[in-house]
N, C-alpha and C positions, 0 to 999 in steps of 0.2 A: 371491712373486709370481705362478706359475700359479696358486696356487689365488684371488688374487685378480679375474685375468682369469677363470676357470671364473665365479666368482659375478658380476662383471661383465655375461658373455655371457649369463647365467642369468636376471639382472635384465631385461636387451633383451630377449629371447625373452618373459619374462612380460609386457613392455608392450607389445610387439606383438601379442599372442596377444588381451591385454584389449583393446586399440583394436579389433581386427579382430571380436573378438566385441560389442562397442559397438556398431560400424557396422552389423553384422548385425542387432542388436534394433532399430536406429532403421529398419532398410529392412522390417522388418516394420510398422512403424508408417504408415500412407499419408499421412494426416495431421498434419504437426508444426506447432504455431504459438508463436513464442516473443513474450513481451509485454515490453517495454521500454519506457523514458520515464522523468520525473522524478516525477510523481505519477499516481497511480490504476492501476499495475498490477496489483496484486492485484485491485481490482474488476474491471477488464477480463476479468483471468484468469476470474473466477466468471460474468460474465457469458456469455463465451464459451462457456466447459463446459457451463453451464446450456440455452444454444441447441442445441448438438452432442449432448447427452443426450436432447433435446425433440425432436429430429428422429431417432433412434433411433442415432445413433451412440455405439459402446462407447468413452467417454472416460475418460482418465486426466487430471488438472490436478494443479499445484502452484503453492503462491503461498510468498514468501518475505518478506511484509511484516510487518505488525506481529506475526502470530503463524505460522510456517512451517508449510504443510498441506499434507496429501497427500489428495486428494480423488477417491474412488474412482467406479468407472462408474455405480455408485447414488446417488451423491451424498452418501454417507457421508464422513467427515472422520477425519484421524488426524495426529499431531502427526508432524515428522520428527525422525528418530531421530539426533543431532549429537553422542556422547561426546565428539570432538573439535573443536566448534564446527563452524562454517558451513563447507563446503568445495566449490569447485565438479565436484569428481570425483562428491556425490552424486548428479549427473543421470545417471549411469551407470547405478546401481541403479535408478534413477526408470525408465529405459528398459528396462531388464530386466523391471521389474515389469508395465510397461505391456505389452510383448511377450507374458511368459507369460499375460496376462490376453485376449491377442488383441484389444488395442486397434485401433479403428479411426482415434483422434485422441488426441494426445497436448498438452494445452495447459501452456506453463510459463513462469513470471515470470521475467526474467533477473535472476538474484543476483550477477551482476558488476558490478564499480565501476570499476574501472581499466582503462581502453581497452584494453591488451593481454588484461587476462581477457574483457573484451566480444569481442572477435575470437573468442577461443577457443571459449566460450560457446555462437556460433552457428555455427563452421565446425566444429569438433571435438564438441561436447556433444550441440547440438542438431539442427543441420544441418535449420534450419525449410523448410517449403513456403511458407509464409505468417509474416510478421513485421507486428508491431505496434508503433509509439511512438506512445505517449499523447500527449506534452507533453516542451517543453525551457523547463527552468528551472534557476537555478544553485544546486546540492547539492553535498555530499561534495569542499567545494573541493580539501581537499589532495590527493585521490584523483584530480579530474577538469580541474576549471578552474575560473575567476572571470568567466567568459563564457558567453554563450549561444551564441556560433559554436562556442566550442572544443567545449562539451556537446555541442553538434549533430554535431560530426565523433566524438565519441565513441561517441555511443548511433548513428551511422550504423554502425559496425562489426558492427552485427547484423542487417544488411537481408542477406536472403537475393540471392546471386548470380543464382539463376533461378527466383526466386520472386517474391511478387507484396508490397509493403509499404503498409500502411495505417496513416495517421497524419494525425493532425490539423495537423500543423505545414508549409506548404508549401517550406520550405526544403530537403526532403527530396527534393523533384522533380529536383534534379540529382544525387543519388546513384543513383536505380536506373533500369532502362528501364521498369518498372511500378509504378508510385507512385500509390495513391489518396488524395486529401486529401478530408478529410471537414469538416465542422463541426458543429454541435450542433442544425441545426435540424430533423434528420430524428427528432429526438426531443423531440416535440411536449412541451406543458403535460400535455394527457392522457394519453400514455404516462408521464410522469415520473410524475403523480399517482397510478397506479396501484400504484406501488412503495410498501412497508409503510415503505421508510425513504429516507432523503435520498439522491439520486443526482445525480450531473452529468451535463448531456445530451451532452456529448462523450464520456463515458465510452461512453454508452449509443447514440450515435451509429458510433463504432467498433465494437462488438461487430454492429451492423445490418449495417454494411457486410462485416464477415467472413462473416455469414450470406450475405450475397448474393453475396459472390464464390464460397463453397461451393455457392450452387444452393439455401440454405435459405428458405421460403417466409417472410415478413414475419412472419403469425399465430404459424406454428410458433416464429420466432425472439423474440417479445412472452412468449409462454406459458412458454419455456425462461429467460429471465431474471427474470420474476417467481417463477419458482419456487427460482431460483437462491437460497442461502444468502450474503447478505452477510459481509464480513470481519468480525473482531472490530473492525478499528481504523477501521469506516465509522461517520462521525458520527451520532450518534443525540441526540433529547432525551429524557433523564431527570427527570421529577419525584420526589423524593422528600420526603413529610413527616415532622419530625422536631418533638419535644413543643412546641418555641416557635419554631418557624422552619419556612418551607420553601425547599427549593433546586431551581431548575430547571438540569439539568446538561447542556450542551451539551460533548460531547467532541468538540474538533476537534483534539487532539495530534497524529494523524496529518498533518496537512495539510504541517505543517515547513518551508513557506515564507511570506512575507505574502500573495502573491498567492492562493495556495489558501487560506489561513485568511480573507480577505475575501469569498470565494466561500462558504465556510461561515458566514461570521457573515450573510451576505445569505441565506444557505437557514435561518439559525436565526430571524432574522427573522420569516419566513415561518411559523414552525411555533409561536412563542413569546410572552408578553406582554411587547410594547416599553417598557411603564412601569415596570418593574422594575430594580432599582439594579444595575450589573455588576459582577461580580468577576472580572478579568482572573487565569487562574490560571496562570502561567506555570513548565512543567517542564524543568529544564535538564540537559544531559548532557556530561558533560566534553568528550568529543571532538569535540562539536556548538557549543561556545561563540561560534564566530564569526555565530551564529545572532541572540545576544543582540543587536547591535549593528540586524541589520535589525528585528526587531521591537519595537526600540523606536520605530520608524517607524509602526507600526501605531495608536500610541495616541490621536492624532489624529482616526484612521477609526471609531473605533466611538465613538459617544455614549454617555454614562450610564455610564462607567467610575469606580466610587467608590474601588476599590482593587486594586492589584494584590499577590496573593501570588506567592510562589517556594516550589519544591519541587525534588525532584531533588538533583542535584550543587552544591555551594556555594551554599546558598541566600543567604545574607547576601550574598556578593559581586554574587549577581543582583539581589537588591533593592536594592543601592545604585545598580546600573547603571541601573534604574528610575526611582529616588528625584531622580536628577542632572535629570531632565526635570520635576520638580516634583511628580511623582505620590507620593498617599500608599501605602506599600507596606509588605509583613508579610512576613516570611521564615518558612516554618514548617520544623521540624527535619527532617533528612534522616530517613526509615526510619518517617516518621508512618503511622498506619494510615488508611484513607479515612476512616473514623469521626472520628478525630480531627482529620484535616484540616478536614472539612465541617463538624465543631462547632463549631472553632476561629473559623471564618469565620463563621458563625451568629451566634456570641456578638458578632461584631467588629460585624455590619453591624444584627442586632438587628432585621431583618424579612425577608418573601420577597424572595431574590436570584437573580440570574439566574449560573450559575458559567459563564463561557466559558472552554475547556483549552485551551492552544495550546503548541506549542515544540515536545516531542518526545512519540512515544507510547513509547519505550523507559520502562521502570521503573515508576514513579508512573503512568503514561498505561495501561496494561496491567492495572496492580492498579485501578483506577477505571472501566475498560471492565468488568472482571470484577467488581467491585462490582454495578453497575448492573444487568447481565445477572443476577446472584442476586434483585435485588430484582423486575427483571420477572417471574420465574420462581416469587415467592411465597418464595424461601428468606428467613429472617429474617437483616437486616446491620445491625440497629440493635440495640444491645445495653440 
């Protein structure tokens, strides 16, 4: 009994010491920015970090979206080490690293999902001086909610009590004393056209407003954003010629919901040949099957769909869900390589086609993004 008591007191002392050390590390970093929201978090983190680097701030950033990364003060990246899976406590090692680098700023993507975890993320792990909430959309219905208002209540738990919140959603005005609501108007078509990849106006406007809050010149902010590397999950257009056909790939897997996917489709229409037949490739994820019903409503909104192909978990079941709408479907074998998927679809269509990829980035979405990156870099991807 005495041994158990001694061990318990020892563990408590270690926890108190660790917590105090973490707070000391945070206090060494004057500017701490926590980016939350349903969509666009990784992109906004990268844009804001790019702005700060360009303005001369020693900046450490971390994304946890499509491919979790730590972005160093020189813009270099390394994957987040997760031997035991994603954990909120990895923010402690991040703060320690930033303090050791004498960072002026820390920009963090919120990795918490459940409301109680979101509160811990802000109040104990980041203690942000500036909060950003990109948008409010229904997602992670098992962990958060099935309504927009309840989702907003959960996201609001990361609002800094003594700092400023920058958001695109006016409903957060009632949650904080200093709330700046922006829209996409500050990101003009001229600004958006300077990026080498598609960006959403709202994300750029949020980053510009963060720069304004800090006092960074607009032109400096623009240069920093343009120099920031995009997230691997960012929507890109990749055209690959095969021997008997060519495929134009629009990777919108990371959009996750219908609203974001339609925005991705509109951006794709501006950059691709509208006359090509469309193949909708849906990547299913076992713990996100509730999205199938939502994405079924997408079909009438995208003209020219000739085929719906399904990959990921339970492709047969997923294909049947779409076929009930009268669509022509094809279930692709789980674990099939990117080349196998593309050549199978090319053989089915028999002519150049546009492959619009939706649903989930996890698994095949990531594989296809890497496949396209290798092609862009000149590496051989077609056997």
